[in-house]
PDB file of N, CA, C and O in Angstrom, chain B, residues numbered from 101:
ATOM      1  N   MET B 101     -31.593 -34.101  28.699  1.00  0.00           N
ATOM      2  CA  MET B 101     -30.613 -34.143  27.636  1.00  0.00           C
ATOM      3  C   MET B 101     -31.142 -33.431  26.383  1.00  0.00           C
ATOM      4  O   MET B 101     -30.398 -32.713  25.716  1.00  0.00           O
ATOM      5  N   ARG B 102     -32.430 -33.632  26.068  1.00  0.00           N
ATOM      6  CA  ARG B 102     -33.014 -33.028  24.880  1.00  0.00           C
ATOM      7  C   ARG B 102     -32.984 -31.505  24.985  1.00  0.00           C
ATOM      8  O   ARG B 102     -32.730 -30.816  23.997  1.00  0.00           O
ATOM      9  N   HIS B 103     -33.243 -30.980  26.183  1.00  0.00           N
ATOM     10  CA  HIS B 103     -33.232 -29.531  26.388  1.00  0.00           C
ATOM     11  C   HIS B 103     -31.829 -28.960  26.221  1.00  0.00           C
ATOM     12  O   HIS B 103     -31.641 -27.863  25.695  1.00  0.00           O
ATOM     13  N   MET B 104     -30.850 -29.734  26.684  1.00  0.00           N
ATOM     14  CA  MET B 104     -29.464 -29.271  26.552  1.00  0.00           C
ATOM     15  C   MET B 104     -29.062 -29.209  25.074  1.00  0.00           C
ATOM     16  O   MET B 104     -28.380 -28.274  24.654  1.00  0.00           O
ATOM     17  N   LEU B 105     -29.479 -30.190  24.298  1.00  0.00           N
ATOM     18  CA  LEU B 105     -29.156 -30.188  22.870  1.00  0.00           C
ATOM     19  C   LEU B 105     -29.878 -29.046  22.155  1.00  0.00           C
ATOM     20  O   LEU B 105     -29.315 -28.409  21.264  1.00  0.00           O
ATOM     21  N   ALA B 106     -31.122 -28.794  22.548  1.00  0.00           N
ATOM     22  CA  ALA B 106     -31.867 -27.687  21.949  1.00  0.00           C
ATOM     23  C   ALA B 106     -31.198 -26.363  22.283  1.00  0.00           C
ATOM     24  O   ALA B 106     -31.077 -25.489  21.425  1.00  0.00           O
ATOM     25  N   ALA B 107     -30.769 -26.215  23.520  1.00  0.00           N
ATOM     26  CA  ALA B 107     -30.095 -24.975  23.935  1.00  0.00           C
ATOM     27  C   ALA B 107     -28.771 -24.824  23.193  1.00  0.00           C
ATOM     28  O   ALA B 107     -28.430 -23.727  22.753  1.00  0.00           O
ATOM     29  N   ALA B 108     -28.035 -25.901  23.055  1.00  0.00           N
ATOM     30  CA  ALA B 108     -26.765 -25.850  22.335  1.00  0.00           C
ATOM     31  C   ALA B 108     -27.004 -25.492  20.872  1.00  0.00           C
ATOM     32  O   ALA B 108     -26.252 -24.710  20.291  1.00  0.00           O
ATOM     33  N   GLY B 109     -28.047 -26.063  20.279  1.00  0.00           N
ATOM     34  CA  GLY B 109     -28.372 -25.734  18.896  1.00  0.00           C
ATOM     35  C   GLY B 109     -28.747 -24.276  18.738  1.00  0.00           C
ATOM     36  O   GLY B 109     -28.359 -23.632  17.763  1.00  0.00           O
ATOM     37  N   ALA B 110     -29.499 -23.753  19.690  1.00  0.00           N
ATOM     38  CA  ALA B 110     -29.891 -22.343  19.633  1.00  0.00           C
ATOM     39  C   ALA B 110     -28.674 -21.447  19.761  1.00  0.00           C
ATOM     40  O   ALA B 110     -28.569 -20.441  19.059  1.00  0.00           O
ATOM     41  N   ILE B 111     -27.767 -21.794  20.636  1.00  0.00           N
ATOM     42  CA  ILE B 111     -26.549 -20.990  20.824  1.00  0.00           C
ATOM     43  C   ILE B 111     -25.705 -21.022  19.549  1.00  0.00           C
ATOM     44  O   ILE B 111     -25.220 -19.987  19.092  1.00  0.00           O
ATOM     45  N   LEU B 112     -25.535 -22.215  18.980  1.00  0.00           N
ATOM     46  CA  LEU B 112     -24.751 -22.315  17.742  1.00  0.00           C
ATOM     47  C   LEU B 112     -25.401 -21.535  16.605  1.00  0.00           C
ATOM     48  O   LEU B 112     -24.713 -20.908  15.800  1.00  0.00           O
ATOM     49  N   THR B 113     -26.723 -21.578  16.545  1.00  0.00           N
ATOM     50  CA  THR B 113     -27.432 -20.816  15.522  1.00  0.00           C
ATOM     51  C   THR B 113     -27.158 -19.335  15.683  1.00  0.00           C
ATOM     52  O   THR B 113     -26.881 -18.643  14.703  1.00  0.00           O
ATOM     53  N   LEU B 114     -27.232 -18.844  16.907  1.00  0.00           N
ATOM     54  CA  LEU B 114     -26.967 -17.421  17.156  1.00  0.00           C
ATOM     55  C   LEU B 114     -25.525 -17.060  16.832  1.00  0.00           C
ATOM     56  O   LEU B 114     -25.252 -16.007  16.256  1.00  0.00           O
ATOM     57  N   VAL B 115     -24.609 -17.937  17.205  1.00  0.00           N
ATOM     58  CA  VAL B 115     -23.189 -17.661  16.985  1.00  0.00           C
ATOM     59  C   VAL B 115     -22.874 -17.569  15.494  1.00  0.00           C
ATOM     60  O   VAL B 115     -22.098 -16.710  15.074  1.00  0.00           O
ATOM     61  N   PHE B 116     -23.477 -18.458  14.690  1.00  0.00           N
ATOM     62  CA  PHE B 116     -23.146 -18.475  13.267  1.00  0.00           C
ATOM     63  C   PHE B 116     -24.027 -17.583  12.408  1.00  0.00           C
ATOM     64  O   PHE B 116     -23.546 -17.025  11.422  1.00  0.00           O
ATOM     65  N   LEU B 117     -25.279 -17.433  12.744  1.00  0.00           N
ATOM     66  CA  LEU B 117     -26.183 -16.665  11.892  1.00  0.00           C
ATOM     67  C   LEU B 117     -26.212 -15.179  12.216  1.00  0.00           C
ATOM     68  O   LEU B 117     -26.409 -14.363  11.316  1.00  0.00           O
ATOM     69  N   LEU B 118     -26.022 -14.812  13.459  1.00  0.00           N
ATOM     70  CA  LEU B 118     -26.084 -13.400  13.834  1.00  0.00           C
ATOM     71  C   LEU B 118     -25.046 -12.563  13.082  1.00  0.00           C
ATOM     72  O   LEU B 118     -25.393 -11.501  12.566  1.00  0.00           O
ATOM     73  N   PRO B 119     -23.773 -13.007  13.002  1.00  0.00           N
ATOM     74  CA  PRO B 119     -22.819 -12.208  12.212  1.00  0.00           C
ATOM     75  C   PRO B 119     -23.220 -12.092  10.745  1.00  0.00           C
ATOM     76  O   PRO B 119     -22.974 -11.057  10.125  1.00  0.00           O
ATOM     77  N   LEU B 120     -23.832 -13.129  10.176  1.00  0.00           N
ATOM     78  CA  LEU B 120     -24.263 -13.052   8.783  1.00  0.00           C
ATOM     79  C   LEU B 120     -25.365 -12.017   8.618  1.00  0.00           C
ATOM     80  O   LEU B 120     -25.382 -11.276   7.635  1.00  0.00           O
ATOM     81  N   GLN B 121     -26.276 -11.964   9.567  1.00  0.00           N
ATOM     82  CA  GLN B 121     -27.355 -10.988   9.488  1.00  0.00           C
ATOM     83  C   GLN B 121     -26.808  -9.577   9.637  1.00  0.00           C
ATOM     84  O   GLN B 121     -27.244  -8.669   8.929  1.00  0.00           O
ATOM     85  N   GLU B 122     -25.860  -9.380  10.544  1.00  0.00           N
ATOM     86  CA  GLU B 122     -25.255  -8.056  10.714  1.00  0.00           C
ATOM     87  C   GLU B 122     -24.511  -7.642   9.459  1.00  0.00           C
ATOM     88  O   GLU B 122     -24.564  -6.481   9.053  1.00  0.00           O
ATOM     89  N   SER B 123     -23.820  -8.589   8.845  1.00  0.00           N
ATOM     90  CA  SER B 123     -23.083  -8.289   7.624  1.00  0.00           C
ATOM     91  C   SER B 123     -24.035  -7.889   6.506  1.00  0.00           C
ATOM     92  O   SER B 123     -23.766  -6.943   5.766  1.00  0.00           O
ATOM     93  N   ALA B 124     -25.154  -8.610   6.382  1.00  0.00           N
ATOM     94  CA  ALA B 124     -26.143  -8.273   5.359  1.00  0.00           C
ATOM     95  C   ALA B 124     -26.732  -6.898   5.622  1.00  0.00           C
ATOM     96  O   ALA B 124     -26.949  -6.125   4.689  1.00  0.00           O
ATOM     97  N   ALA B 125     -26.993  -6.587   6.882  1.00  0.00           N
ATOM     98  CA  ALA B 125     -27.537  -5.273   7.227  1.00  0.00           C
ATOM     99  C   ALA B 125     -26.521  -4.179   6.910  1.00  0.00           C
ATOM    100  O   ALA B 125     -26.884  -3.125   6.388  1.00  0.00           O
ATOM    101  N   ARG B 126     -25.252  -4.427   7.223  1.00  0.00           N
ATOM    102  CA  ARG B 126     -24.220  -3.425   6.926  1.00  0.00           C
ATOM    103  C   ARG B 126     -24.123  -3.177   5.430  1.00  0.00           C
ATOM    104  O   ARG B 126     -24.027  -2.029   4.996  1.00  0.00           O
ATOM    105  N   SER B 127     -24.146  -4.250   4.632  1.00  0.00           N
ATOM    106  CA  SER B 127     -24.021  -4.051   3.191  1.00  0.00           C
ATOM    107  C   SER B 127     -25.250  -3.328   2.638  1.00  0.00           C
ATOM    108  O   SER B 127     -25.127  -2.525   1.713  1.00  0.00           O
ATOM    109  N   PHE B 128     -26.432  -3.603   3.194  1.00  0.00           N
ATOM    110  CA  PHE B 128     -27.635  -2.901   2.751  1.00  0.00           C
ATOM    111  C   PHE B 128     -27.529  -1.420   3.075  1.00  0.00           C
ATOM    112  O   PHE B 128     -27.770  -0.573   2.215  1.00  0.00           O
ATOM    113  N   PHE B 129     -27.164  -1.105   4.325  1.00  0.00           N
ATOM    114  CA  PHE B 129     -27.108   0.295   4.716  1.00  0.00           C
ATOM    115  C   PHE B 129     -25.948   1.028   4.057  1.00  0.00           C
ATOM    116  O   PHE B 129     -26.054   2.227   3.800  1.00  0.00           O
ATOM    117  N   SER B 130     -24.857   0.351   3.780  1.00  0.00           N
ATOM    118  CA  SER B 130     -23.763   1.028   3.084  1.00  0.00           C
ATOM    119  C   SER B 130     -24.195   1.377   1.664  1.00  0.00           C
ATOM    120  O   SER B 130     -23.779   2.403   1.126  1.00  0.00           O
ATOM    121  N   GLY B 131     -25.025   0.535   1.052  1.00  0.00           N
ATOM    122  CA  GLY B 131     -25.561   0.849  -0.266  1.00  0.00           C
ATOM    123  C   GLY B 131     -26.452   2.064  -0.225  1.00  0.00           C
ATOM    124  O   GLY B 131     -26.430   2.891  -1.137  1.00  0.00           O
ATOM    125  N   VAL B 132     -27.243   2.177   0.839  1.00  0.00           N
ATOM    126  CA  VAL B 132     -28.109   3.342   0.991  1.00  0.00           C
ATOM    127  C   VAL B 132     -27.258   4.583   1.173  1.00  0.00           C
ATOM    128  O   VAL B 132     -27.532   5.621   0.571  1.00  0.00           O
ATOM    129  N   ASN B 133     -26.227   4.483   1.999  1.00  0.00           N
ATOM    130  CA  ASN B 133     -25.372   5.645   2.234  1.00  0.00           C
ATOM    131  C   ASN B 133     -24.625   6.060   0.977  1.00  0.00           C
ATOM    132  O   ASN B 133     -24.495   7.253   0.704  1.00  0.00           O
ATOM    133  N   SER B 134     -24.133   5.098   0.211  1.00  0.00           N
ATOM    134  CA  SER B 134     -23.381   5.482  -0.984  1.00  0.00           C
ATOM    135  C   SER B 134     -24.303   6.106  -2.024  1.00  0.00           C
ATOM    136  O   SER B 134     -23.894   7.036  -2.719  1.00  0.00           O
ATOM    137  N   SER B 135     -25.543   5.617  -2.149  1.00  0.00           N
ATOM    138  CA  SER B 135     -26.443   6.242  -3.112  1.00  0.00           C
ATOM    139  C   SER B 135     -26.845   7.632  -2.640  1.00  0.00           C
ATOM    140  O   SER B 135     -27.049   8.525  -3.463  1.00  0.00           O
ATOM    141  N   SER B 136     -26.961   7.829  -1.345  1.00  0.00           N
ATOM    142  CA  SER B 136     -27.261   9.156  -0.806  1.00  0.00           C
ATOM    143  C   SER B 136     -26.108  10.107  -1.083  1.00  0.00           C
ATOM    144  O   SER B 136     -26.319  11.259  -1.463  1.00  0.00           O
ATOM    145  N   MET B 137     -24.893   9.621  -0.891  1.00  0.00           N
ATOM    146  CA  MET B 137     -23.723  10.461  -1.144  1.00  0.00           C
ATOM    147  C   MET B 137     -23.616  10.814  -2.619  1.00  0.00           C
ATOM    148  O   MET B 137     -23.263  11.940  -2.969  1.00  0.00           O
ATOM    149  N   GLU B 138     -23.921   9.851  -3.482  1.00  0.00           N
ATOM    150  CA  GLU B 138     -23.877  10.130  -4.915  1.00  0.00           C
ATOM    151  C   GLU B 138     -24.898  11.199  -5.279  1.00  0.00           C
ATOM    152  O   GLU B 138     -24.616  12.071  -6.100  1.00  0.00           O
ATOM    153  N   ARG B 139     -26.073  11.140  -4.681  1.00  0.00           N
ATOM    154  CA  ARG B 139     -27.114  12.140  -4.947  1.00  0.00           C
ATOM    155  C   ARG B 139     -26.652  13.516  -4.476  1.00  0.00           C
ATOM    156  O   ARG B 139     -26.842  14.505  -5.185  1.00  0.00           O
ATOM    157  N   VAL B 140     -26.050  13.592  -3.295  1.00  0.00           N
ATOM    158  CA  VAL B 140     -25.572  14.867  -2.765  1.00  0.00           C
ATOM    159  C   VAL B 140     -24.464  15.426  -3.657  1.00  0.00           C
ATOM    160  O   VAL B 140     -24.439  16.624  -3.937  1.00  0.00           O
ATOM    161  N   GLN B 141     -23.553  14.570  -4.102  1.00  0.00           N
ATOM    162  CA  GLN B 141     -22.474  15.027  -4.977  1.00  0.00           C
ATOM    163  C   GLN B 141     -23.020  15.512  -6.317  1.00  0.00           C
ATOM    164  O   GLN B 141     -22.558  16.518  -6.855  1.00  0.00           O
ATOM    165  N   ARG B 142     -24.001  14.794  -6.850  1.00  0.00           N
ATOM    166  CA  ARG B 142     -24.602  15.205  -8.127  1.00  0.00           C
ATOM    167  C   ARG B 142     -25.296  16.553  -7.982  1.00  0.00           C
ATOM    168  O   ARG B 142     -25.183  17.405  -8.863  1.00  0.00           O
ATOM    169  N   GLU B 143     -26.022  16.757  -6.868  1.00  0.00           N
ATOM    170  CA  GLU B 143     -26.687  18.043  -6.642  1.00  0.00           C
ATOM    171  C   GLU B 143     -25.674  19.165  -6.507  1.00  0.00           C
ATOM    172  O   GLU B 143     -25.898  20.263  -7.018  1.00  0.00           O
ATOM    173  N   ARG B 144     -24.559  18.907  -5.825  1.00  0.00           N
ATOM    174  CA  ARG B 144     -23.514  19.936  -5.674  1.00  0.00           C
ATOM    175  C   ARG B 144     -22.914  20.282  -7.036  1.00  0.00           C
ATOM    176  O   ARG B 144     -22.690  21.455  -7.333  1.00  0.00           O
ATOM    177  N   GLN B 145     -22.658  19.280  -7.856  1.00  0.00           N
ATOM    178  CA  GLN B 145     -22.099  19.540  -9.181  1.00  0.00           C
ATOM    179  C   GLN B 145     -23.068  20.347 -10.037  1.00  0.00           C
ATOM    180  O   GLN B 145     -22.649  21.208 -10.811  1.00  0.00           O
ATOM    181  N   GLU B 146     -24.354  20.072  -9.899  1.00  0.00           N
ATOM    182  CA  GLU B 146     -25.353  20.847 -10.646  1.00  0.00           C
ATOM    183  C   GLU B 146     -25.383  22.291 -10.168  1.00  0.00           C
ATOM    184  O   GLU B 146     -25.486  23.209 -10.981  1.00  0.00           O
ATOM    185  N   ARG B 147     -25.295  22.503  -8.849  1.00  0.00           N
ATOM    186  CA  ARG B 147     -25.261  23.875  -8.311  1.00  0.00           C
ATOM    187  C   ARG B 147     -24.032  24.614  -8.809  1.00  0.00           C
ATOM    188  O   ARG B 147     -24.115  25.783  -9.187  1.00  0.00           O
ATOM    189  N   ILE B 148     -22.883  23.930  -8.809  1.00  0.00           N
ATOM    190  CA  ILE B 148     -21.650  24.555  -9.281  1.00  0.00           C
ATOM    191  C   ILE B 148     -21.782  24.950 -10.744  1.00  0.00           C
ATOM    192  O   ILE B 148     -21.397  26.053 -11.129  1.00  0.00           O
ATOM    193  N   ALA B 149     -22.325  24.052 -11.559  1.00  0.00           N
ATOM    194  CA  ALA B 149     -22.483  24.346 -12.987  1.00  0.00           C
ATOM    195  C   ALA B 149     -23.434  25.526 -13.196  1.00  0.00           C
ATOM    196  O   ALA B 149     -23.171  26.393 -14.029  1.00  0.00           O
ATOM    197  N   THR B 150     -24.531  25.562 -12.449  1.00  0.00           N
ATOM    198  CA  THR B 150     -25.491  26.661 -12.579  1.00  0.00           C
ATOM    199  C   THR B 150     -24.870  27.985 -12.163  1.00  0.00           C
ATOM    200  O   THR B 150     -25.007  28.985 -12.867  1.00  0.00           O
ATOM    201  N   CYS B 151     -24.191  27.998 -11.029  1.00  0.00           N
ATOM    202  CA  CYS B 151     -23.581  29.242 -10.551  1.00  0.00           C
ATOM    203  C   CYS B 151     -22.472  29.720 -11.483  1.00  0.00           C
ATOM    204  O   CYS B 151     -22.330  30.920 -11.719  1.00  0.00           O
ATOM    205  N   ALA B 152     -21.690  28.786 -12.011  1.00  0.00           N
ATOM    206  CA  ALA B 152     -20.625  29.164 -12.945  1.00  0.00           C
ATOM    207  C   ALA B 152     -21.208  29.752 -14.220  1.00  0.00           C
ATOM    208  O   ALA B 152     -20.627  30.666 -14.806  1.00  0.00           O
ATOM    209  N   ARG B 153     -22.349  29.236 -14.652  1.00  0.00           N
ATOM    210  CA  ARG B 153     -22.989  29.761 -15.858  1.00  0.00           C
ATOM    211  C   ARG B 153     -23.566  31.159 -15.597  1.00  0.00           C
ATOM    212  O   ARG B 153     -23.501  32.021 -16.473  1.00  0.00           O
ATOM    213  N   LEU B 154     -24.126  31.392 -14.411  1.00  0.00           N
ATOM    214  CA  LEU B 154     -24.753  32.683 -14.101  1.00  0.00           C
ATOM    215  C   LEU B 154     -23.743  33.760 -13.720  1.00  0.00           C
ATOM    216  O   LEU B 154     -23.953  34.942 -13.992  1.00  0.00           O
ATOM    217  N   HIS B 155     -22.646  33.347 -13.089  1.00  0.00           N
ATOM    218  CA  HIS B 155     -21.668  34.322 -12.570  1.00  0.00           C
ATOM    219  C   HIS B 155     -20.277  33.934 -13.060  1.00  0.00           C
ATOM    220  O   HIS B 155     -19.715  32.951 -12.576  1.00  0.00           O
ATOM    221  N   PRO B 156     -19.708  34.676 -14.003  1.00  0.00           N
ATOM    222  CA  PRO B 156     -18.395  34.330 -14.553  1.00  0.00           C
ATOM    223  C   PRO B 156     -17.275  34.311 -13.507  1.00  0.00           C
ATOM    224  O   PRO B 156     -16.282  33.604 -13.677  1.00  0.00           O
ATOM    225  N   ASN B 157     -17.430  35.080 -12.433  1.00  0.00           N
ATOM    226  CA  ASN B 157     -16.384  35.125 -11.404  1.00  0.00           C
ATOM    227  C   ASN B 157     -16.719  34.214 -10.212  1.00  0.00           C
ATOM    228  O   ASN B 157     -16.271  34.471  -9.095  1.00  0.00           O
ATOM    229  N   PHE B 158     -17.487  33.176 -10.441  1.00  0.00           N
ATOM    230  CA  PHE B 158     -17.878  32.233  -9.402  1.00  0.00           C
ATOM    231  C   PHE B 158     -16.675  31.429  -8.929  1.00  0.00           C
ATOM    232  O   PHE B 158     -15.878  30.958  -9.741  1.00  0.00           O
ATOM    233  N   ASP B 159     -16.546  31.271  -7.604  1.00  0.00           N
ATOM    234  CA  ASP B 159     -15.476  30.478  -6.998  1.00  0.00           C
ATOM    235  C   ASP B 159     -16.103  29.216  -6.407  1.00  0.00           C
ATOM    236  O   ASP B 159     -16.825  29.287  -5.413  1.00  0.00           O
ATOM    237  N   SER B 160     -15.827  28.059  -7.017  1.00  0.00           N
ATOM    238  CA  SER B 160     -16.451  26.814  -6.561  1.00  0.00           C
ATOM    239  C   SER B 160     -15.906  26.356  -5.210  1.00  0.00           C
ATOM    240  O   SER B 160     -16.567  25.590  -4.509  1.00  0.00           O
ATOM    241  N   GLY B 161     -14.725  26.809  -4.839  1.00  0.00           N
ATOM    242  CA  GLY B 161     -14.156  26.440  -3.536  1.00  0.00           C
ATOM    243  C   GLY B 161     -14.939  27.029  -2.375  1.00  0.00           C
ATOM    244  O   GLY B 161     -15.133  26.376  -1.350  1.00  0.00           O
ATOM    245  N   THR B 162     -15.382  28.253  -2.540  1.00  0.00           N
ATOM    246  CA  THR B 162     -16.135  28.921  -1.477  1.00  0.00           C
ATOM    247  C   THR B 162     -17.617  29.004  -1.781  1.00  0.00           C
ATOM    248  O   THR B 162     -18.404  29.436  -0.939  1.00  0.00           O
ATOM    249  N   MET B 163     -18.006  28.591  -2.986  1.00  0.00           N
ATOM    250  CA  MET B 163     -19.398  28.658  -3.443  1.00  0.00           C
ATOM    251  C   MET B 163     -19.920  30.096  -3.380  1.00  0.00           C
ATOM    252  O   MET B 163     -21.072  30.334  -3.019  1.00  0.00           O
ATOM    253  N   THR B 164     -19.053  31.051  -3.738  1.00  0.00           N
ATOM    254  CA  THR B 164     -19.449  32.462  -3.756  1.00  0.00           C
ATOM    255  C   THR B 164     -19.063  33.083  -5.092  1.00  0.00           C
ATOM    256  O   THR B 164     -18.244  32.546  -5.839  1.00  0.00           O
ATOM    257  N   TYR B 165     -19.674  34.227  -5.370  1.00  0.00           N
ATOM    258  CA  TYR B 165     -19.295  35.024  -6.530  1.00  0.00           C
ATOM    259  C   TYR B 165     -19.121  36.460  -6.047  1.00  0.00           C
ATOM    260  O   TYR B 165     -19.667  36.852  -5.016  1.00  0.00           O
ATOM    261  N   THR B 166     -18.355  37.233  -6.805  1.00  0.00           N
ATOM    262  CA  THR B 166     -18.138  38.631  -6.449  1.00  0.00           C
ATOM    263  C   THR B 166     -19.235  39.459  -7.097  1.00  0.00           C
ATOM    264  O   THR B 166     -19.402  39.451  -8.317  1.00  0.00           O
ATOM    265  N   GLY B 167     -19.978  40.173  -6.263  1.00  0.00           N
ATOM    266  CA  GLY B 167     -21.080  40.974  -6.747  1.00  0.00           C
ATOM    267  C   GLY B 167     -20.606  42.300  -7.323  1.00  0.00           C
ATOM    268  O   GLY B 167     -19.413  42.604  -7.299  1.00  0.00           O
ATOM    269  N   LYS B 168     -21.543  43.087  -7.841  1.00  0.00           N
ATOM    270  CA  LYS B 168     -21.221  44.411  -8.394  1.00  0.00           C
ATOM    271  C   LYS B 168     -20.663  45.340  -7.335  1.00  0.00           C
ATOM    272  O   LYS B 168     -19.974  46.312  -7.645  1.00  0.00           O
ATOM    273  N   ASP B 169     -20.967  45.032  -6.077  1.00  0.00           N
ATOM    274  CA  ASP B 169     -20.454  45.856  -4.976  1.00  0.00           C
ATOM    275  C   ASP B 169     -19.031  45.438  -4.564  1.00  0.00           C
ATOM    276  O   ASP B 169     -18.452  46.022  -3.647  1.00  0.00           O
ATOM    277  N   GLY B 170     -18.467  44.416  -5.251  1.00  0.00           N
ATOM    278  CA  GLY B 170     -17.100  43.985  -4.969  1.00  0.00           C
ATOM    279  C   GLY B 170     -17.005  43.006  -3.797  1.00  0.00           C
ATOM    280  O   GLY B 170     -15.911  42.566  -3.443  1.00  0.00           O
ATOM    281  N   ARG B 171     -18.132  42.669  -3.203  1.00  0.00           N
ATOM    282  CA  ARG B 171     -18.118  41.750  -2.060  1.00  0.00           C
ATOM    283  C   ARG B 171     -18.552  40.356  -2.495  1.00  0.00           C
ATOM    284  O   ARG B 171     -19.318  40.215  -3.448  1.00  0.00           O
ATOM    285  N   PRO B 172     -18.069  39.324  -1.801  1.00  0.00           N
ATOM    286  CA  PRO B 172     -18.486  37.957  -2.142  1.00  0.00           C
ATOM    287  C   PRO B 172     -19.915  37.684  -1.655  1.00  0.00           C
ATOM    288  O   PRO B 172     -20.313  38.106  -0.570  1.00  0.00           O
ATOM    289  N   HIS B 173     -20.652  36.982  -2.472  1.00  0.00           N
ATOM    290  CA  HIS B 173     -22.034  36.610  -2.150  1.00  0.00           C
ATOM    291  C   HIS B 173     -22.185  35.101  -2.352  1.00  0.00           C
ATOM    292  O   HIS B 173     -21.626  34.542  -3.295  1.00  0.00           O
ATOM    293  N   PRO B 174     -22.934  34.447  -1.475  1.00  0.00           N
ATOM    294  CA  PRO B 174     -23.134  33.009  -1.668  1.00  0.00           C
ATOM    295  C   PRO B 174     -24.011  32.737  -2.873  1.00  0.00           C
ATOM    296  O   PRO B 174     -24.974  33.455  -3.142  1.00  0.00           O
ATOM    297  N   CYS B 175     -23.663  31.700  -3.581  1.00  0.00           N
ATOM    298  CA  CYS B 175     -24.466  31.327  -4.742  1.00  0.00           C
ATOM    299  C   CYS B 175     -25.604  30.442  -4.274  1.00  0.00           C
ATOM    300  O   CYS B 175     -25.391  29.508  -3.502  1.00  0.00           O
ATOM    301  N   PRO B 176     -26.811  30.730  -4.737  1.00  0.00           N
ATOM    302  CA  PRO B 176     -27.949  29.914  -4.280  1.00  0.00           C
ATOM    303  C   PRO B 176     -27.907  28.485  -4.761  1.00  0.00           C
ATOM    304  O   PRO B 176     -28.802  27.701  -4.447  1.00  0.00           O
TER     305      PRO B 176
END
């Protein structure tokens, strides 16, 4: 009987605690992903600002500028 109660307790623990642990892990990793995305967006905005300052005809949609040869060139 004692073993059955221990097994039942272990099962109930897994049933109730496992979803909480997964939820905590998801919220932790979503925080990591959102901060990574914010960093990538900030870097892109900085590149756009730099390219726009260096090349007056810079197109932020394509991340290119028109060179002296009349052809589009990627902005570094």
